[in-house]
N, C-alpha and C positions, 0 to 999 in steps of 0.2 A: 444148952438146955432148950434151944428153939424147937427141938423135936417134940416137946410137950405141946407147944402151940400149934405145930403142924398136925399132930394127932387130933387136937381139939378142933382145928379147922376142917379136917377131913370129916369128922363126925358131924359138925355143924352143916357142912355142905351136903352130906348124904341125907341128913334129916330134912333139910330144905327141899331136896329133890324128891324125897318121899312124900312130903306135903304137896308139892307141885303136881306130882303124878298120881297122888292119892294111893300110894303103895302102903300095904300094911306091914310088909317085912322086906328085909334085904338079907340074903344069905351070904353073899360074898362081895367084897369090895376089892377091886383090882387097882392097885396104886403103882405107878411107875416112878422109880427114883433112879436117876442117872448117877453114875459113879463120880461125876464132876459137879454134882449139885451142892456138895457140902453138907448133905444130910445123911445121918447115920441110920440106915434102914432098920437095924435091930432096935435102936432106941425109939423110933416111931412105932414099931411093932409092940414093944413093951408098954409104951404110954397108951396106945390104942386099947390094949387088953385091959388096962386099969380103968380108963375113962368110959369104956362102953358099958360097964356093969349096970349103971342106973339109967340106961337109955333104951329106946326101942331097938338098938343095935346090939343088945347084950348077947345075942346068939350069932351075930354076924362074924364072918371070918375075914380078916384082912390078908390079902395075898399081895405081896410086894414083888414086883418084877423089876429087875435091875438090867435094863437094856444096855448093851455095849455101845460106846460111841462109834460113829461111822466116819469113814473118810470118803471123799468124793474127788475123783481125778478130773480136772477140767480138760485134760488132753485127750483121754480115751473114754471118758464118761463112766468109768468103772467105780462102783460103790462097794466098799468092803469094811468089815469090822476092824477097828483099831485094836490090836492085841499087844503092841509094844509101843515104846515111845517114838519109834521111827515113823515119820510121816512121809513115806515114799510109797508110791503106787506099786503094789505087787504085780500088776499086770504089765505096765509099760515103763516103770522106773521114774516117772515124773516126780519131782520134788515140790510141786506147787499144789499139794493136796489140801482141800478145804475140809475142815471139821464139820460134822453134822451130829447133833445130839450129844448125849452124855450128861447134859445138865437138866434133864427132865425132872419135873416134880408135878405130877398130875394124877387125877383120878381117871383111870382109863375106861373102866366100865363097872357096872353093878349087875349082880345076878339076884333076881328076886324069886320069891316062892310063888309068884302068881303067874 
């Protein structure tokens, strides 16, 4: 049920940013949730829809981006999306690939009506 607190935190953060920048409205909130973050994107979306009703964000749209995790090869410097459980560089076959991302949980951007 931590998705409820995440949705609440997103709303609080956006409202704070609106105050800080003196914005009268926000049309879209872009939220990045990585597949390894342990957060269910659809549950955050549902809770946001319920919680936004009595706030200045009642007309705002939450757009959730789910970026794929990336692998980075230290041998050939190739960066690539991880699409399987195999952590082998598709370019050179190196097996010492480092993981990058996949655990994101962040507000990426806001779109305002101003």
